[in-house]
C-alpha positions in Angstrom: -23.3 -9.2 -4.0 -21.7 -10.5 -0.9 -21.1 -8.4 1.8 -19.8 -8.0 5.5 -21.7 -5.6 7.6 -20.0 -4.3 10.8 -22.5 -3.3 13.6 -20.3 -1.0 15.8 -22.9 -0.2 18.5 -20.2 -0.7 21.0 -17.2 0.5 19.0 -14.6 -1.5 17.6 -10.9 -2.6 18.4 -8.4 -4.8 16.7 -9.2 -7.8 19.1 -12.8 -7.5 18.7 -12.6 -7.4 15.1 -10.6 -10.7 15.2 -13.1 -12.3 17.6 -15.8 -11.4 15.1 -14.1 -12.8 12.3 -13.5 -16.2 14.0 -17.0 -16.2 15.1 -18.3 -15.8 11.7 -16.3 -18.7 10.5 -12.7 -17.8 9.8 -10.6 -20.8 11.0 -8.9 -20.1 14.0 -5.9 -22.3 12.7 -5.5 -19.5 10.0 -4.8 -16.8 12.5 -2.4 -19.1 14.5 -0.6 -20.0 11.5 -0.3 -16.2 10.3 1.1 -15.2 13.8 3.7 -18.1 13.9 4.9 -17.0 10.5 5.5 -13.5 11.7 8.2 -14.8 14.0 7.7 -12.1 16.5 7.3 -14.0 19.7 3.5 -13.8 19.7 0.9 -16.2 20.3 -2.9 -16.3 20.4 -5.6 -17.4 22.9 -9.1 -17.8 21.5 -12.0 -18.4 23.9 -15.7 -18.2 24.4 -17.1 -15.3 26.6 -20.3 -13.9 27.7 -20.9 -10.1 27.2 -24.2 -8.7 28.3 -25.8 -12.1 27.8 -24.4 -12.6 24.3 -21.9 -15.3 23.6 -18.9 -14.1 21.9 -15.3 -15.0 20.6 -12.6 -13.4 22.6 -9.1 -13.2 21.0 -6.1 -12.5 23.3 -2.5 -12.0 22.2 0.5 -13.4 24.0 3.7 -11.3 23.5 7.1 -13.0 24.6 5.1 -15.6 26.5 3.0 -13.1 28.6 -0.7 -12.7 28.4 -2.7 -9.6 28.9 0.3 -7.0 28.2 -1.3 -3.8 27.1 -2.6 -3.9 23.6 -0.9 -0.4 22.7 1.1 0.6 19.7 3.3 3.5 21.0 3.5 5.7 18.2 6.1 8.5 18.4 8.3 11.2 16.8 11.5 9.6 17.4 13.6 12.5 18.8 10.9 13.9 21.1 9.6 10.7 22.4 13.0 9.4 23.7 14.1 12.4 25.7 15.9 11.4 29.0 13.6 11.8 32.1 10.6 11.6 29.9 7.9 10.8 32.6 4.5 8.9 31.8 1.4 9.2 33.8 -1.4 6.8 34.3 -4.6 7.2 32.4 -8.1 7.1 32.9 -10.5 5.0 30.6 -8.5 3.1 27.6 -5.3 5.1 27.0 -2.4 5.0 29.4 0.8 7.1 29.5 2.1 9.8 27.1 2.6 10.3 23.5 0.8 8.1 21.1 -0.9 5.0 22.1 -3.1 2.6 20.1 -5.2 1.0 22.9 -6.6 -2.4 21.7 -9.1 -3.1 24.4 -11.9 -0.9 24.6 -12.1 -0.7 28.4 -10.3 1.2 31.4 -7.0 -0.6 32.4 -5.7 -1.0 35.9 -2.6 0.7 37.3 -0.8 -2.7 37.7 -1.3 -3.4 34.1 -0.1 0.0 33.1 3.2 -0.2 35.5 3.9 -3.5 33.8 3.6 -2.0 30.3 5.8 0.8 31.3 8.4 -1.5 32.3 8.2 -3.6 29.4 7.9 -0.8 27.0 11.2 0.8 28.2 13.0 -2.6 28.0 12.4 -2.7 24.4 13.4 -1.0 21.3 11.2 0.8 18.9 10.3 -0.2 15.4 9.8 2.4 12.6 7.3 2.1 9.9 9.9 1.1 7.3 10.8 -2.0 9.4 7.3 -2.9 10.1 6.7 -2.8 6.2 9.6 -5.3 5.9 8.2 -7.7 8.4 5.0 -7.8 6.6 6.3 -8.0 3.1 8.5 -11.0 4.3 5.3 -12.9 5.9 3.9 -15.7 4.2 0.6 -14.0 3.7 -1.0 -13.2 0.1 0.1 -10.0 -1.7 -3.3 -8.5 -1.3 -3.2 -9.1 2.5 0.2 -7.6 2.6 -1.0 -4.5 1.0 -4.1 -4.3 3.3 -2.0 -4.8 6.3 0.5 -2.1 5.2 -2.3 0.3 4.3 -3.6 0.0 7.9 -0.3 0.7 9.5 0.2 3.6 7.2 -3.2 5.0 8.3 -2.1 4.8 11.9 1.3 6.3 11.2 -0.3 9.0 9.1 -2.8 10.1 11.6 -0.2 10.5 14.3 2.1 12.1 12.0 -0.4 14.7 11.2 -1.6 15.3 14.8 2.2 15.8 16.0 3.3 17.5 12.7 5.9 15.1 11.8 7.1 13.2 8.9 5.4 9.6 8.5 8.8 7.9 8.5 9.8 9.4 11.9 6.8 7.7 13.7 7.9 4.7 15.6 6.1 1.9 17.5 7.5 0.6 20.9 8.4 -3.1 20.6 5.6 -4.6 22.8 3.0 -2.6 21.3 4.2 -2.9 17.7 4.2 -6.7 17.9 0.7 -6.6 19.4 -0.5 -4.1 16.7 1.3 -6.2 13.8 -0.6 -9.3 14.8 -4.0 -7.6 15.1 -3.5 -5.8 11.8 -2.0 -8.7 9.8 -4.7 -11.1 11.0 -7.5 -8.7 10.4 -6.1 -8.5 6.8 -5.9 -12.2 6.4 -9.2 -12.8 8.1 -11.2 -10.2 6.0 -9.8 -11.7 2.9 -10.8 -15.4 4.0 -14.4 -14.0 4.3 -14.4 -13.9 0.4 -16.7 -10.8 0.4 -17.0 -8.2 -2.2 -16.9 -5.4 0.4 -17.4 -4.1 3.9 -20.3 -2.0 5.0 -20.4 -0.2 8.3 -22.8 1.2 10.9 -22.3 4.5 12.5 -19.7 4.0 15.2 -20.4 4.4 19.0 -17.2 6.2 20.2 -18.0 6.2 23.8 -17.1 9.1 26.0 -14.9 10.4 28.9 -11.4 11.6 28.7 -7.8 10.5 28.0 -5.1 11.8 30.3 -1.4 12.0 29.2 1.7 14.2 29.7 0.4 16.6 27.0 -2.6 17.2 28.7 -6.4 15.7 28.8 -8.2 14.9 25.6 -11.8 13.9 25.3 -12.7 10.7 23.8 -12.4 10.0 20.9 -8.5 10.3 21.0 -6.8 12.5 18.5 -5.6 9.7 16.4 -9.2 8.2 16.3 -10.7 11.3 15.2 -8.2 11.8 12.5 -8.8 8.1 11.2 -12.6 8.5 11.5 -12.9 11.6 9.3 -15.8 11.2 7.1 -17.3 8.5 9.1 -20.7 8.8 11.1 -20.0 8.5 14.7 -22.1 9.1 17.9 -21.7 8.6 21.6 -24.3 6.5 23.8 -23.0 8.2 26.8 -20.9 5.4 28.3 -17.8 7.0 29.6 -15.1 4.8 28.2 -13.3 4.8 24.9 -15.2 2.4 22.7 -13.2 2.9 19.2 -9.5 2.3 19.5 -7.2 3.7 16.9 -6.5 0.4 15.4 -10.0 -0.3 15.2 -10.5 3.0 13.6 -7.5 2.0 11.0 -9.4 -1.3 10.2 -12.6 0.5 9.4 -10.7 3.2 7.4 -9.1 0.7 5.4 -11.7 -2.1 4.7 -15.0 -0.1 4.8 -16.3 1.0 1.4 -19.6 2.9 2.8 -21.5 3.5 5.9 -25.0 2.9 6.0 -27.8 1.4 8.5 -28.2 -2.4 8.2 -28.8 -3.3 4.5 -31.4 -5.3 2.7 -29.6 -8.6 2.5 -30.1 -12.4 2.7 -28.2 -13.4 5.8 -25.8 -16.2 5.6 -24.2 -16.1 9.1 -23.1 -13.8 11.9 -20.3 -13.4 14.3 -19.7 -11.6 17.6 -16.3 -10.4 18.7 -15.9 -9.7 22.4 -14.0 -6.7 24.1 -12.4 -7.1 27.3 -14.8 -5.5 29.8 -18.3 -6.5 30.5 -20.4 -3.2 30.5 -23.8 -3.2 32.5 -26.7 -2.9 30.2 -24.7 -3.1 27.2 -23.1 -6.0 25.3 -19.5 -5.1 24.5 -19.3 -6.9 21.1 -18.9 -5.9 17.6 -21.2 -7.9 15.3 -20.1 -9.0 11.8 -23.0 -10.2 9.4 -22.5 -11.9 6.2 -24.9 -12.1 3.4 -26.1 -11.4 -0.2 -27.4 -8.0 -0.9 -30.2 -7.1 -3.1 -29.0 -5.1 -6.1 -29.5 -1.3 -5.6 -30.9 0.9 -8.7 -27.3 2.0 -9.2 -26.2 -1.7 -9.6 -29.1 -2.4 -12.0 -28.6 0.4 -14.2 -25.7 1.9 -16.0 -24.7 5.5 -15.2 -23.2 8.3 -17.2 -22.6 12.0 -17.1 -24.6 14.0 -19.6 -24.6 17.9 -20.3 -27.8 19.9 -20.0 -27.9 23.0 -22.1 -30.8 25.5 -21.4 -32.0 28.7 -23.2 -35.2 30.8 -22.5 -36.7 32.2 -25.8 -39.4 34.9 -25.9 -38.7 36.5 -29.4 -38.1 33.5 -31.6 -40.5 32.7 -34.5 -42.5 29.6 -33.5 -41.7 28.1 -37.2 -37.7 28.7 -36.5 -38.2 26.8 -33.2 -39.6 23.7 -34.7 -36.5 23.8 -37.3 -34.2 24.3 -34.3 -35.4 21.1 -32.5 -35.3 19.1 -35.8 -31.6 20.0 -36.5 -30.5 19.5 -32.8 -31.9 15.9 -33.0 -30.3 15.3 -36.5 -27.0 16.5 -35.1 -27.1 13.7 -32.6 -28.6 15.5 -29.3 -29.6 12.7 -26.8 -32.9 14.6 -26.5 -34.3 18.2 -27.1 -37.6 19.7 -26.0 -39.5 23.0 -25.2 -41.7 23.8 -22.3 -43.9 26.9 -22.2 -42.6 29.6 -19.8 -43.8 33.0 -18.5 -40.9 35.5 -18.9 -40.1 39.0 -17.9 -42.7 41.6 -18.8 -45.2 38.9 -18.8 -44.3 37.7 -22.3 -44.9 34.1 -23.0 -41.8 32.1 -24.2 -40.3 28.6 -24.6 -37.5 27.1 -22.5 -35.4 25.1 -24.8 -33.4 22.0 -23.2 -30.9 20.0 -25.0 -29.4 17.0 -23.4 -26.0 16.0 -25.1 -22.8 14.3 -24.2 -20.2 16.6 -22.5 -17.9 16.4 -25.5 -20.6 17.7 -27.7 -21.8 20.7 -25.5 -19.7 23.2 -27.3 -21.0 22.0 -30.8 -24.7 22.4 -29.7 -24.2 25.5 -28.0 -22.9 26.9 -31.5 -26.2 25.7 -33.1 -28.3 27.2 -30.4 -26.5 30.5 -30.9 -26.4 30.3 -34.6 -30.2 29.4 -35.1 -32.1 31.2 -32.2 -32.1 34.7 -30.7 -30.8 33.8 -27.4 -27.9 35.7 -25.8 -27.0 33.2 -23.1 -27.0 29.5 -22.7 -27.1 27.8 -19.1 -25.0 24.7 -19.0 -24.7 22.0 -16.1 -23.5 18.3 -15.9 -25.8 15.8 -14.5 -25.7 12.1 -13.6 -28.1 9.9 -15.8 -29.2 6.3 -15.0 -30.2 4.4 -18.1 -31.7 0.8 -18.5 -30.0 -1.6 -20.8 -31.7 -1.5 -24.1 -31.6 -3.3 -27.5 -33.3 -3.3 -30.9 -35.2 -6.3 -32.2 -37.1 -6.6 -35.4 -40.9 -7.6 -35.4 -42.6 -8.9 -38.6 -46.1 -7.4 -39.2 -48.4 -8.0 -42.2 -47.3 -4.7 -43.6 -43.7 -5.3 -43.1 -40.9 -5.2 -40.6 -40.9 -2.7 -37.5 -38.1 -2.2 -35.1 -39.0 -2.4 -31.3 -36.7 -0.9 -28.4 -36.6 -3.4 -25.5 -35.3 -2.0 -22.1 -34.3 -4.3 -19.3 -33.1 -3.9 -15.6 -31.0 -6.7 -14.0 -31.9 -9.0 -17.1 -35.7 -8.6 -16.7 -37.5 -6.8 -19.5 -39.4 -3.7 -18.0 -40.4 -1.8 -21.2 -40.8 -2.2 -25.0 -41.8 0.3 -27.6 -42.3 0.2 -31.4 -40.1 2.7 -33.3 -42.3 5.6 -34.1 -40.7 6.5 -37.6 -41.1 2.6 -38.8 -44.7 2.8 -37.8 -45.4 6.1 -39.2 -43.9 5.1 -42.6 -46.0 1.8 -42.8 -49.1 3.8 -41.9 -48.5 6.2 -44.8 -47.6 3.6 -47.3 -50.6 1.2 -46.5 -53.0 3.8 -45.7 -53.9 2.2 -42.2 -54.2 3.9 -38.7 -50.9 4.5 -37.1 -52.3 3.0 -33.8 -53.1 -0.2 -35.5 -49.6 -0.6 -36.6 -48.3 0.1 -33.2 -50.8 -2.3 -31.5 -49.9 -5.2 -34.1 -46.2 -4.6 -33.4 -46.6 -5.0 -29.8 -48.9 -8.1 -30.3 -46.3 -9.7 -32.5 -43.6 -9.1 -30.1 -45.4 -10.6 -27.1 -46.6 -13.7 -29.2 -42.9 -14.1 -30.1 -41.8 -13.9 -26.5 -44.3 -16.3 -25.5 -43.3 -18.8 -28.2 
């Protein structure tokens, strides 16, 4: 199984993810063509930079010919966010201004950039999710990449809608931020598809620290939208007082990643490093993307099914009847049935009867237990069972044919066993020891395999 593993030890943002994709081998031309096809007045600059001594790929977006515009997507409830006289305040760390901002660089932005962003944002109109869906649907990317892009945008919109108690269709992106976010998200979808991996796995995410200040008040990092998007994901803070995981980075993880785990057992094919904007002392501000083939896990090597376990404790049943009950349960098709000696109340010796069956057969086997034993109650639970692949082969011995069960894991034989009933019948008919029949059956099988 070919996977991509994200190491988010310094967080993740949209531009960092794009840089890692390019560094891992996704052609830069693919991103450039994708951005051009969007026809949004955007462009890319892709360069090599150094972050903490690590050479990484940096991706910057031009919007309307200007580089280094704030990488924000301003999400807002339409009515509230456009009130006359609405004032914005500068921020510390990654977020700047009021309402809903999706910062794409994981670093504190200067006031000059913030002022420029405010002027640009106020000059432009906003785009709703419906319009953004249309832009993506009309783009020339694959249908699966379109679906992934829209899922990422809806994750962002859904997070903000929940935080502000609004309908998702009332969430809007300001023009400058929307263009920037569309570029990041669509390129992330196209680039992840170009990797041709079976799935993404992610490390725990370093979210950073500090606070975000806006007109609604001061919030600790992670920002509210990031918290919402990272529900269910393992996160931590290394103590660095800066926002490391941006909302768009969180949306990418939320949409692409199937599971979170430490670095998996894998045969590494290649790795790429995507750079954040700032160079932190003592920490490489990059996200690492590693591509490789994983070793199959036990779950992948075996089949899994749900079975029902029925139990009854018996301390007043005739042992002869117990033997009959066991035979009947197996004849009726139970997957297994067995008894275990137990010490019951008043120090009476008893037997724990356990029956394994398919869930759809549980009621039928419960009726058999109630009818044939003295129990007044049956315990029931459903369990997951992993089983090896198995098949039957016929082995010829000097006394006749014997069936032999062969079990395998991932195509390799792990066990084999002669069928007891066949061996018992031959032993009785030919008056030979049972163990001799079983040993010869195994020898004949191994000889056939070698042959």
